[in-house]
C-alpha positions as a Markdown table, in Angstrom:
| # | Residue | x | y | z |
|---|---|---|---|---|
| 1 | Met | 203.0 | 58.8 | 175.8 |
| 2 | Ser | 200.6 | 57.5 | 173.2 |
| 3 | Ser | 201.8 | 54.3 | 171.5 |
| 4 | Lys | 200.9 | 56.0 | 168.2 |
| 5 | Leu | 203.9 | 58.3 | 168.6 |
| 6 | Leu | 206.3 | 55.5 | 169.1 |
| 7 | Pro | 207.3 | 54.6 | 165.6 |
| 8 | Ala | 208.1 | 58.3 | 164.7 |
| 9 | Leu | 210.3 | 58.7 | 167.8 |
| 10 | Ala | 212.1 | 55.3 | 167.6 |
| 11 | Ala | 214.8 | 56.4 | 165.2 |
| 12 | Leu | 215.5 | 59.6 | 167.2 |
| 13 | Leu | 216.3 | 58.0 | 170.6 |
| 14 | Leu | 219.1 | 55.9 | 172.0 |
| 15 | Leu | 218.6 | 52.2 | 173.0 |
| 16 | Ser | 216.9 | 51.9 | 176.3 |
| 17 | Gly | 217.9 | 48.3 | 177.0 |
| 18 | Cys | 214.5 | 46.9 | 177.4 |
| 19 | Gly | 211.3 | 46.0 | 175.5 |
| 20 | Asp | 210.0 | 44.2 | 172.4 |
| 21 | Ala | 207.2 | 44.9 | 169.8 |
| 22 | Glu | 204.7 | 42.2 | 169.1 |
| 23 | Gln | 205.6 | 39.9 | 166.2 |
| 24 | Ala | 208.3 | 42.4 | 165.1 |
| 25 | Pro | 211.9 | 41.4 | 164.2 |
| 26 | Ser | 214.5 | 42.2 | 166.9 |
| 27 | Glu | 215.8 | 45.5 | 165.3 |
| 28 | Ser | 212.4 | 46.8 | 165.2 |
| 29 | Ser | 211.9 | 45.8 | 168.8 |
| 30 | Ile | 215.0 | 47.4 | 170.1 |
| 31 | Ala | 214.1 | 50.6 | 168.2 |
| 32 | Ala | 210.6 | 50.6 | 169.7 |
| 33 | Glu | 211.9 | 50.1 | 173.3 |
| 34 | Ser | 214.2 | 53.1 | 173.0 |
| 35 | Ala | 211.3 | 55.4 | 172.4 |
| 36 | Arg | 210.0 | 55.2 | 176.0 |
| 37 | Asp | 209.5 | 58.5 | 177.6 |
| 38 | Thr | 212.9 | 60.4 | 177.9 |
| 39 | Ala | 212.4 | 62.7 | 180.9 |
| 40 | Ala | 214.0 | 66.2 | 181.2 |
| 41 | Ala | 216.3 | 66.8 | 184.1 |
| 42 | Ala | 215.4 | 69.4 | 186.8 |
| 43 | Glu | 217.1 | 70.7 | 189.9 |
| 44 | Pro | 216.7 | 68.5 | 192.9 |
| 45 | Ser | 214.6 | 69.8 | 195.7 |
| 46 | Glu | 213.6 | 68.9 | 199.3 |
| 47 | Ser | 210.0 | 67.6 | 199.8 |
| 48 | Val | 207.7 | 69.5 | 202.2 |
| 49 | Pro | 207.3 | 67.4 | 205.4 |
| 50 | Glu | 203.8 | 66.2 | 206.0 |
| 51 | Pro | 202.3 | 63.8 | 208.4 |
| 52 | Glu | 202.9 | 60.1 | 207.3 |
| 53 | Asn | 199.1 | 59.5 | 207.5 |
| 54 | Ala | 198.3 | 62.2 | 205.1 |
| 55 | Ser | 199.4 | 60.2 | 202.0 |
| 56 | Ser | 196.0 | 60.8 | 200.5 |
| 57 | Thr | 196.8 | 64.5 | 200.2 |
| 58 | Arg | 200.1 | 63.9 | 198.4 |
| 59 | Glu | 200.0 | 63.4 | 194.6 |
| 60 | Pro | 202.1 | 60.8 | 192.7 |
| 61 | Glu | 205.1 | 61.8 | 190.6 |
| 62 | Glu | 203.6 | 60.1 | 187.6 |
| 63 | Thr | 200.7 | 62.1 | 186.1 |
| 64 | Arg | 200.7 | 60.9 | 182.6 |
| 65 | Pro | 198.0 | 58.5 | 181.5 |
| 66 | Pro | 198.8 | 54.8 | 181.5 |
| 67 | Asn | 199.6 | 53.0 | 178.2 |
| 68 | Ala | 197.1 | 50.3 | 179.1 |
| 69 | Glu | 194.3 | 52.4 | 180.3 |
| 70 | Trp | 191.8 | 49.5 | 180.6 |
| 71 | Gln | 194.0 | 47.8 | 183.3 |
| 72 | Thr | 193.5 | 48.2 | 187.0 |
| 73 | Pro | 195.9 | 47.3 | 189.9 |
| 74 | Ala | 195.2 | 44.2 | 191.9 |
| 75 | Phe | 195.5 | 46.1 | 195.2 |
| 76 | Asp | 195.7 | 49.6 | 196.5 |
| 77 | Gly | 199.2 | 51.1 | 196.2 |
| 78 | Gln | 200.4 | 48.6 | 193.6 |
| 79 | Thr | 201.2 | 51.6 | 191.2 |
| 80 | Arg | 201.4 | 55.4 | 191.4 |
| 81 | Ala | 202.2 | 55.7 | 195.1 |
| 82 | Pro | 202.1 | 59.2 | 196.4 |
| 83 | Gln | 205.3 | 61.3 | 196.9 |
| 84 | Pro | 207.0 | 60.7 | 200.3 |
| 85 | Ala | 206.3 | 63.1 | 203.2 |
| 86 | Thr | 210.0 | 63.7 | 203.7 |
| 87 | Ser | 213.1 | 63.6 | 201.5 |
| 88 | Ala | 216.7 | 65.0 | 201.7 |
| 89 | Glu | 218.5 | 67.8 | 199.9 |
| 90 | Trp | 221.0 | 66.3 | 197.5 |
| 91 | Arg | 223.4 | 67.3 | 194.6 |
| 92 | Leu | 224.9 | 65.4 | 191.8 |
| 93 | Glu | 228.5 | 65.5 | 190.8 |
| 94 | Thr | 230.7 | 63.8 | 188.2 |
| 95 | Val | 233.4 | 61.4 | 189.5 |
| 96 | Ala | 234.7 | 60.2 | 186.0 |
| 97 | Gln | 233.9 | 60.4 | 182.4 |
| 98 | Gly | 235.1 | 59.0 | 179.0 |
| 99 | Leu | 233.7 | 55.5 | 179.6 |
| 100 | Glu | 232.0 | 53.7 | 176.6 |
| 101 | His | 228.5 | 52.7 | 177.6 |
| 102 | Pro | 229.4 | 51.6 | 181.1 |
| 103 | Trp | 227.0 | 48.8 | 182.5 |
| 104 | Ala | 227.9 | 48.2 | 186.1 |
| 105 | Leu | 230.3 | 49.1 | 188.8 |
| 106 | Glu | 231.7 | 47.8 | 192.1 |
| 107 | Ile | 233.9 | 49.6 | 194.5 |
| 108 | Leu | 237.2 | 47.9 | 195.4 |
| 109 | Pro | 238.5 | 48.0 | 199.0 |
| 110 | Asp | 240.7 | 50.9 | 198.4 |
| 111 | Gly | 237.9 | 53.0 | 196.9 |
| 112 | Ala | 238.7 | 52.5 | 193.2 |
| 113 | Phe | 235.9 | 51.5 | 190.9 |
| 114 | Leu | 235.7 | 48.3 | 188.8 |
| 115 | Val | 233.5 | 49.1 | 185.8 |
| 116 | Thr | 232.1 | 47.1 | 182.9 |
| 117 | Glu | 231.7 | 48.7 | 179.5 |
| 118 | Arg | 229.1 | 47.0 | 177.2 |
| 119 | Pro | 231.5 | 46.7 | 174.2 |
| 120 | Gly | 233.6 | 44.2 | 176.2 |
| 121 | Asn | 236.0 | 46.2 | 178.4 |
| 122 | Leu | 236.6 | 45.9 | 182.1 |
| 123 | Arg | 238.4 | 48.9 | 183.6 |
| 124 | Ile | 239.7 | 50.3 | 186.8 |
| 125 | Val | 238.8 | 53.9 | 187.5 |
| 126 | Ser | 240.7 | 55.5 | 190.3 |
| 127 | Thr | 239.4 | 57.7 | 193.1 |
| 128 | Asp | 240.6 | 60.8 | 191.2 |
| 129 | Gly | 238.6 | 59.8 | 188.2 |
| 130 | Ser | 241.4 | 58.5 | 186.0 |
| 131 | Val | 240.3 | 55.7 | 183.7 |
| 132 | Gly | 242.6 | 52.8 | 183.3 |
| 133 | Glu | 243.4 | 50.7 | 180.3 |
| 134 | Pro | 241.2 | 47.6 | 179.7 |
| 135 | Ile | 241.9 | 44.7 | 181.8 |
| 136 | Ser | 243.1 | 41.6 | 179.8 |
| 137 | Gly | 241.4 | 38.1 | 180.0 |
| 138 | Val | 237.8 | 39.2 | 179.8 |
| 139 | Pro | 235.7 | 36.5 | 178.1 |
| 140 | Glu | 234.7 | 37.2 | 174.5 |
| 141 | Val | 231.2 | 38.9 | 174.3 |
| 142 | His | 228.6 | 39.4 | 171.6 |
| 143 | Ala | 228.8 | 43.2 | 171.6 |
| 144 | Val | 225.7 | 43.7 | 169.4 |
| 145 | Ala | 222.8 | 46.1 | 170.2 |
| 146 | Gln | 221.9 | 45.2 | 173.9 |
| 147 | Gly | 224.6 | 42.4 | 174.1 |
| 148 | Gly | 228.1 | 42.8 | 175.6 |
| 149 | Leu | 229.8 | 42.8 | 178.9 |
| 150 | Leu | 227.1 | 43.3 | 181.6 |
| 151 | Asp | 227.2 | 43.0 | 185.3 |
| 152 | Val | 230.2 | 42.6 | 187.6 |
| 153 | Ala | 230.2 | 41.7 | 191.3 |
| 154 | Leu | 232.9 | 41.0 | 193.8 |
| 155 | Ala | 233.0 | 37.6 | 195.6 |
| 156 | Pro | 232.1 | 38.1 | 199.3 |
| 157 | Asp | 235.7 | 36.9 | 200.2 |
| 158 | Phe | 237.3 | 39.1 | 197.4 |
| 159 | Glu | 239.9 | 40.6 | 199.8 |
| 160 | Gln | 241.2 | 37.0 | 200.2 |
| 161 | Ser | 240.3 | 35.3 | 197.0 |
| 162 | Arg | 240.3 | 38.2 | 194.5 |
| 163 | Arg | 237.5 | 36.4 | 192.7 |
| 164 | Ile | 235.0 | 38.5 | 190.6 |
| 165 | Tyr | 231.9 | 37.5 | 188.8 |
| 166 | Leu | 230.7 | 38.7 | 185.4 |
| 167 | Thr | 227.7 | 38.3 | 183.2 |
| 168 | Phe | 227.9 | 38.8 | 179.5 |
| 169 | Ser | 226.1 | 37.9 | 176.2 |
| 170 | Glu | 228.2 | 34.9 | 175.0 |
| 171 | Pro | 228.5 | 34.4 | 171.2 |
| 172 | Thr | 227.9 | 30.8 | 169.8 |
| 173 | Asp | 228.3 | 29.5 | 166.4 |
| 174 | Ser | 225.1 | 31.0 | 165.1 |
| 175 | Ala | 223.5 | 33.0 | 168.1 |
| 176 | Ser | 224.2 | 34.2 | 171.6 |
| 177 | Arg | 223.1 | 33.6 | 175.2 |
| 178 | Thr | 223.4 | 35.1 | 178.6 |
| 179 | Ala | 226.4 | 33.5 | 180.5 |
| 180 | Ala | 228.2 | 34.1 | 183.8 |
| 181 | Ala | 231.9 | 33.6 | 184.6 |
| 182 | Ser | 234.2 | 33.9 | 187.6 |
| 183 | Ala | 237.8 | 34.9 | 187.4 |
| 184 | Thr | 240.7 | 36.1 | 189.6 |
| 185 | Leu | 241.7 | 39.8 | 189.4 |
| 186 | Ser | 245.6 | 40.0 | 189.4 |
| 187 | Glu | 247.3 | 41.8 | 192.3 |
| 188 | Asp | 248.3 | 44.7 | 189.8 |
| 189 | Arg | 244.7 | 44.8 | 188.5 |
| 190 | Thr | 245.8 | 44.3 | 184.8 |
| 191 | Glu | 244.5 | 40.9 | 184.0 |
| 192 | Leu | 241.9 | 38.2 | 184.7 |
| 193 | Thr | 243.1 | 34.6 | 185.3 |
| 194 | Asp | 241.4 | 31.3 | 185.9 |
| 195 | Val | 238.4 | 32.4 | 184.0 |
| 196 | Gln | 235.6 | 29.8 | 184.4 |
| 197 | Val | 232.1 | 30.0 | 182.9 |
| 198 | Ile | 229.7 | 28.9 | 185.6 |
| 199 | Phe | 226.3 | 29.5 | 183.9 |
| 200 | Arg | 224.9 | 29.4 | 180.4 |
| 201 | Gln | 221.2 | 30.2 | 179.6 |
| 202 | His | 219.6 | 27.7 | 177.4 |
| 203 | Pro | 218.5 | 27.6 | 174.7 |
| 204 | Glu | 220.5 | 30.2 | 172.7 |
| 205 | Phe | 218.8 | 32.6 | 170.2 |
| 206 | Gln | 219.6 | 34.8 | 167.2 |
| 207 | Ser | 218.4 | 37.8 | 169.1 |
| 208 | Arg | 220.1 | 41.0 | 169.9 |
| 209 | Gly | 218.4 | 41.8 | 173.2 |
| 210 | His | 216.9 | 40.8 | 176.6 |
| 211 | Tyr | 219.9 | 39.2 | 178.1 |
| 212 | Gly | 219.1 | 40.6 | 181.7 |
| 213 | Ser | 221.3 | 40.5 | 183.8 |
| 214 | Arg | 222.5 | 41.0 | 187.3 |
| 215 | Ile | 224.4 | 39.1 | 189.9 |
| 216 | Val | 223.3 | 38.9 | 193.6 |
| 217 | Phe | 224.9 | 36.8 | 196.4 |
| 218 | Asp | 222.5 | 35.4 | 199.0 |
| 219 | Pro | 223.6 | 35.4 | 202.7 |
| 220 | Glu | 225.1 | 31.9 | 202.3 |
| 221 | Gly | 227.1 | 32.8 | 199.3 |
| 222 | Arg | 225.1 | 31.3 | 196.6 |
| 223 | Ile | 224.5 | 33.3 | 193.4 |
| 224 | Tyr | 221.3 | 34.6 | 191.8 |
| 225 | Ile | 221.7 | 35.3 | 188.2 |
| 226 | Thr | 218.8 | 37.2 | 186.4 |
| 227 | Thr | 218.0 | 36.7 | 182.7 |
| 228 | Gly | 215.6 | 37.8 | 180.0 |
| 229 | Asp | 213.2 | 36.4 | 177.5 |
| 230 | Arg | 215.6 | 37.1 | 174.5 |
| 231 | Met | 212.8 | 39.2 | 172.8 |
| 232 | Asp | 210.0 | 38.6 | 170.2 |
| 233 | Arg | 209.5 | 35.0 | 169.1 |
| 234 | Ser | 211.3 | 33.4 | 172.2 |
| 235 | Arg | 209.2 | 35.2 | 174.7 |
| 236 | Glu | 206.7 | 32.5 | 175.1 |
| 237 | Leu | 209.4 | 30.2 | 176.4 |
| 238 | Ala | 209.4 | 32.3 | 179.7 |
| 239 | Gln | 206.2 | 30.1 | 180.5 |
| 240 | Asp | 208.2 | 26.9 | 179.9 |
| 241 | Pro | 210.3 | 26.1 | 183.1 |
| 242 | Ser | 212.1 | 23.2 | 181.2 |
| 243 | Asn | 214.5 | 26.1 | 180.0 |
| 244 | Thr | 216.1 | 29.1 | 181.6 |
| 245 | Ile | 214.6 | 31.7 | 179.3 |
| 246 | Gly | 213.1 | 34.6 | 181.4 |
| 247 | Thr | 214.2 | 33.2 | 184.7 |
| 248 | Val | 216.2 | 33.9 | 187.9 |
| 249 | Ala | 218.8 | 31.2 | 188.2 |
| 250 | Arg | 220.4 | 30.2 | 191.4 |
| 251 | Ile | 223.7 | 28.4 | 191.5 |
| 252 | Asn | 226.7 | 27.8 | 193.7 |
| 253 | Pro | 230.0 | 29.8 | 193.0 |
| 254 | Asp | 231.5 | 27.0 | 191.1 |
| 255 | Gly | 228.4 | 26.6 | 189.0 |
| 256 | Ser | 226.9 | 23.6 | 190.6 |
| 257 | Ile | 223.2 | 23.5 | 191.5 |
| 258 | Pro | 222.2 | 24.0 | 195.2 |
| 259 | Ala | 220.4 | 20.9 | 196.5 |
| 260 | Asp | 217.4 | 23.0 | 197.7 |
| 261 | Asn | 216.6 | 24.7 | 194.4 |
| 262 | Pro | 212.8 | 24.3 | 193.9 |
| 263 | Phe | 213.0 | 22.0 | 190.8 |
| 264 | Val | 215.9 | 19.8 | 191.6 |
| 265 | Gly | 215.0 | 16.2 | 190.8 |
| 266 | Asp | 212.2 | 17.3 | 188.4 |
| 267 | Ser | 213.0 | 16.1 | 185.0 |
| 268 | Asp | 210.6 | 18.4 | 183.3 |
| 269 | Arg | 212.0 | 21.6 | 184.8 |
| 270 | Ala | 215.4 | 23.1 | 184.8 |
| 271 | Asp | 217.2 | 22.7 | 188.1 |
| 272 | Ala | 218.9 | 26.0 | 188.0 |
| 273 | Ile | 215.7 | 27.9 | 188.2 |
| 274 | Trp | 214.8 | 29.8 | 191.2 |
| 275 | Ser | 211.8 | 31.7 | 189.6 |
| 276 | Trp | 210.3 | 32.0 | 186.1 |
| 277 | Gly | 207.9 | 34.0 | 184.0 |
| 278 | His | 210.2 | 37.0 | 183.9 |
| 279 | Arg | 210.6 | 39.5 | 180.9 |
| 280 | Asn | 214.1 | 41.1 | 181.2 |
| 281 | Ile | 215.5 | 41.7 | 184.7 |
| 282 | Gln | 218.2 | 44.3 | 184.8 |
| 283 | Ala | 217.9 | 45.4 | 188.5 |
| 284 | Ala | 218.4 | 43.1 | 191.5 |
| 285 | Ala | 219.5 | 43.5 | 195.0 |
| 286 | Arg | 219.4 | 41.5 | 198.4 |
| 287 | His | 217.3 | 43.1 | 201.1 |
| 288 | Pro | 219.6 | 44.2 | 203.9 |
| 289 | Glu | 217.5 | 42.9 | 206.7 |
| 290 | Ser | 215.6 | 39.8 | 205.4 |
| 291 | Gly | 218.4 | 38.7 | 203.0 |
| 292 | Glu | 215.8 | 38.1 | 200.4 |
| 293 | Leu | 216.2 | 38.8 | 196.6 |
| 294 | Trp | 214.3 | 41.6 | 195.1 |
| 295 | Thr | 214.2 | 42.3 | 191.4 |
| 296 | Ile | 212.8 | 44.7 | 188.8 |
| 297 | Glu | 212.3 | 43.8 | 185.2 |
| 298 | His | 211.4 | 45.8 | 182.1 |
| 299 | Gly | 207.9 | 45.8 | 180.8 |
| 300 | Pro | 206.9 | 46.5 | 177.2 |
| 301 | Ala | 204.9 | 49.8 | 176.9 |
| 302 | Gly | 204.0 | 50.0 | 180.5 |
| 303 | Gly | 204.5 | 47.1 | 182.9 |
| 304 | Asp | 207.8 | 47.4 | 184.6 |
| 305 | Glu | 207.6 | 45.3 | 187.7 |
| 306 | Leu | 209.2 | 45.2 | 191.2 |
| 307 | Asn | 209.1 | 41.5 | 192.5 |
| 308 | Asn | 210.3 | 39.7 | 195.6 |
| 309 | Pro | 210.9 | 36.4 | 193.7 |
| 310 | Glu | 210.1 | 33.3 | 195.7 |
| 311 | Ala | 211.4 | 29.7 | 195.0 |
| 312 | Gly | 209.4 | 28.0 | 192.1 |
| 313 | Arg | 207.0 | 30.7 | 191.6 |
| 314 | Asn | 205.7 | 31.9 | 188.2 |
| 315 | Tyr | 205.7 | 35.8 | 187.6 |
| 316 | Gly | 203.6 | 35.5 | 184.6 |
| 317 | Trp | 205.3 | 37.0 | 181.5 |
| 318 | Pro | 204.0 | 37.0 | 178.8 |
| 319 | Ala | 200.7 | 35.4 | 179.8 |
| 320 | Val | 200.0 | 37.7 | 182.7 |
| 321 | Thr | 201.4 | 41.2 | 182.7 |
| 322 | Tyr | 200.6 | 45.0 | 183.0 |
| 323 | Gly | 201.2 | 47.2 | 180.1 |
| 324 | Glu | 200.8 | 46.6 | 176.4 |
| 325 | Asn | 202.7 | 45.9 | 173.2 |
| 326 | Tyr | 204.4 | 48.8 | 171.5 |
| 327 | Ser | 201.9 | 48.5 | 168.6 |
| 328 | Gly | 199.1 | 49.3 | 171.2 |
| 329 | Ser | 197.8 | 45.7 | 171.2 |
| 330 | Lys | 197.3 | 43.5 | 174.2 |
| 331 | Val | 200.2 | 41.3 | 175.3 |
| 332 | Thr | 198.7 | 37.8 | 174.9 |
| 333 | Glu | 195.2 | 38.1 | 176.1 |
| 334 | Gly | 195.8 | 41.3 | 178.1 |
| 335 | Ile | 195.3 | 39.4 | 181.4 |
| 336 | Thr | 196.9 | 41.1 | 184.6 |
| 337 | Gln | 195.8 | 38.5 | 187.2 |
| 338 | Arg | 195.6 | 34.6 | 187.4 |
| 339 | Asn | 195.5 | 32.5 | 190.4 |
| 340 | Asp | 198.7 | 30.5 | 189.6 |
| 341 | Val | 200.8 | 33.7 | 189.0 |
| 342 | Glu | 202.4 | 35.9 | 191.5 |
| 343 | Gln | 201.4 | 39.7 | 191.4 |
| 344 | Pro | 204.2 | 42.2 | 191.3 |
| 345 | Val | 204.8 | 44.2 | 194.5 |
| 346 | Tyr | 204.7 | 47.4 | 192.4 |
| 347 | Tyr | 204.5 | 48.4 | 188.7 |
| 348 | Trp | 205.0 | 51.4 | 186.5 |
| 349 | Asp | 202.8 | 52.3 | 183.4 |
| 350 | Pro | 204.3 | 54.4 | 181.8 |
| 351 | Val | 207.6 | 52.8 | 182.4 |
| 352 | Ile | 210.8 | 54.0 | 184.1 |
| 353 | Ala | 213.1 | 51.6 | 182.1 |
| 354 | Pro | 214.8 | 50.3 | 185.1 |
| 355 | Ser | 218.4 | 49.2 | 185.4 |
| 356 | Gly | 220.4 | 48.7 | 188.7 |
| 357 | Met | 219.0 | 49.0 | 192.1 |
| 358 | Thr | 220.2 | 49.2 | 195.8 |
| 359 | Phe | 218.7 | 49.3 | 199.2 |
| 360 | Tyr | 220.0 | 52.3 | 201.1 |
| 361 | Thr | 221.6 | 51.6 | 204.5 |
| 362 | Gly | 224.1 | 54.5 | 204.7 |
| 363 | Asp | 224.4 | 57.5 | 207.3 |
| 364 | Ala | 224.8 | 60.3 | 204.8 |
| 365 | Phe | 221.0 | 60.5 | 204.2 |
| 366 | Pro | 219.2 | 59.2 | 207.4 |
| 367 | Val | 215.8 | 59.9 | 206.0 |
| 368 | Trp | 216.6 | 57.5 | 203.1 |
| 369 | Gln | 217.6 | 54.5 | 205.3 |
| 370 | Gly | 215.7 | 51.2 | 204.2 |
| 371 | Asp | 214.5 | 52.8 | 200.9 |
| 372 | Leu | 215.1 | 51.3 | 197.5 |
| 373 | Phe | 216.9 | 53.3 | 194.7 |
| 374 | Ile | 216.5 | 52.3 | 191.0 |
| 375 | Gly | 218.3 | 53.6 | 188.0 |
| 376 | Gly | 216.2 | 54.8 | 185.0 |
| 377 | Leu | 217.3 | 54.6 | 181.4 |
| 378 | Ala | 214.8 | 56.3 | 179.2 |
| 379 | Ser | 213.4 | 58.1 | 182.2 |
| 380 | Ala | 216.9 | 59.6 | 183.0 |
| 381 | Arg | 216.5 | 59.5 | 186.7 |
| 382 | Val | 216.9 | 57.6 | 189.9 |
| 383 | Val | 213.7 | 56.5 | 191.5 |
| 384 | Arg | 213.3 | 56.2 | 195.3 |
| 385 | Leu | 210.7 | 53.8 | 196.7 |
| 386 | Val | 209.7 | 54.1 | 200.5 |
| 387 | Phe | 208.3 | 50.9 | 202.1 |
| 388 | Asp | 205.7 | 50.1 | 204.6 |
| 389 | Gly | 206.5 | 46.5 | 205.4 |
| 390 | Asp | 206.6 | 44.7 | 202.1 |
| 391 | Arg | 204.5 | 47.2 | 200.3 |
| 392 | Val | 205.4 | 50.4 | 198.5 |
| 393 | Ala | 204.2 | 53.5 | 200.3 |
| 394 | Ala | 205.8 | 56.3 | 198.4 |
| 395 | Glu | 207.8 | 57.1 | 195.2 |
| 396 | Glu | 210.1 | 60.0 | 194.5 |
| 397 | Trp | 212.0 | 60.9 | 191.3 |
| 398 | Leu | 215.6 | 62.3 | 191.5 |
| 399 | Pro | 216.3 | 63.6 | 188.0 |
| 400 | Val | 219.7 | 63.0 | 186.6 |
| 401 | Gly | 219.4 | 63.9 | 182.9 |
| 402 | Glu | 221.2 | 61.0 | 181.6 |
| 403 | Arg | 220.5 | 57.2 | 181.2 |
| 404 | Val | 221.2 | 55.6 | 184.5 |
| 405 | Arg | 222.4 | 52.0 | 184.0 |
| 406 | Asp | 223.5 | 51.0 | 187.5 |
| 407 | Val | 223.3 | 52.5 | 191.0 |
| 408 | Ile | 225.1 | 51.3 | 194.1 |
| 409 | Gln | 225.8 | 52.5 | 197.6 |
| 410 | Gly | 229.4 | 53.5 | 198.5 |
| 411 | Pro | 231.2 | 53.1 | 201.8 |
| 412 | Asp | 230.8 | 56.8 | 202.3 |
| 413 | Gly | 227.0 | 56.5 | 202.2 |
| 414 | His | 226.7 | 58.3 | 198.8 |
| 415 | Leu | 225.0 | 56.8 | 195.8 |
| 416 | Tyr | 227.1 | 56.0 | 192.8 |
| 417 | Leu | 225.7 | 55.8 | 189.2 |
| 418 | Val | 227.0 | 54.8 | 185.8 |
| 419 | Thr | 225.4 | 56.5 | 182.8 |
| 420 | Asp | 224.9 | 54.5 | 179.6 |
| 421 | Met | 226.2 | 56.9 | 177.0 |
| 422 | Asp | 229.0 | 57.1 | 174.4 |
| 423 | Asn | 230.8 | 59.4 | 176.9 |
| 424 | Gly | 229.5 | 57.5 | 179.9 |
| 425 | Lys | 230.2 | 58.8 | 183.4 |
| 426 | Ile | 230.4 | 57.7 | 186.9 |
| 427 | Met | 228.4 | 60.2 | 189.1 |
| 428 | Arg | 227.4 | 60.3 | 192.6 |
| 429 | Ile | 224.6 | 61.7 | 194.8 |
| 430 | Leu | 225.7 | 63.3 | 198.0 |
| 431 | Pro | 224.2 | 65.6 | 200.5 |
| 432 | Ala | 223.7 | 69.3 | 199.3 |
| 433 | Gly | 225.9 | 71.9 | 200.9 |
């Protein structure tokens, strides 16, 4: 979509949860990002099988021109991968509805859903789709624009400890910041007790967006918390590792800092940092085989990125990035490569507006095993990425027709989604038939 059309469309579309306009105030930034390419839904279909070595004969799903047409990828296959040779027949069904802008979900041991709503509610949704009353004891949130109650994750030992973890935009006296807390879910699932804030992003800002954030446990039980650059004037701080703006943080479950974090002992850098130079990470997952963290962050007009963040590495924003500002101007100097900055594994231009991701390991769709599934907000779809080693080999779009805020795999091997709408839903993707 031409950047010249964005101002006219901005007032017509819902918030997409990502993006900023160069030198613009936050409300203009949030409006600009919401104009990013809403896709129409279509019926799912099965791809025609082809030999895996015939990728050059398969077209990519994306056929629109990029926003930043002057940019070129750093290596073959870094963007616009071909459609996969094989897929699966699937269908979409609604499990529950009546949720207010749901942001994240987890599946409890009995199959019920634990769901966050951005305005600040945490609810239980039963397996029959009944939506419970708000759970008490949730921390106060700054429920403005992109802010509110965000991610939820169960502790690895939840069945014994009943501990859960939340991320949220925490209000301060004059601003807000990304924070994370742990709490105990009562046996009757009506309240949170022993609520402890274990992470606070610094510094705070008077900004209404780019909080991130997702929670991922590593194999040893340490916690990754993804953040954002807090938009506009604060974005340059993502290139300053003395703070936690635009970073992946890594902490212990009690909020203490792991001794092997890359900047521990460096007085000039924040010891909570795992990686830095990120824009707004709203999708993160642990690889089922390597145990490594993978993330996806929002770009501006183009430049959504898939990364495999490594300890202490700089991922470039806003000095090095794909895509452009919503005004059509270059981000910083328009540089896409620099020797001291990591390249994304994959990027999108135009964007998919990513939020939520999971690696598929189930049995319901054998052909999907090992693939990555990503929620799309403005694109209103789920994106499937097929890998060859650590590189993306193919990309497929699964149209949903609503803003997909989170995607997880259930114990039944189905994919479960939440849609970020006034009448938000839990939906699932299951085999056709």
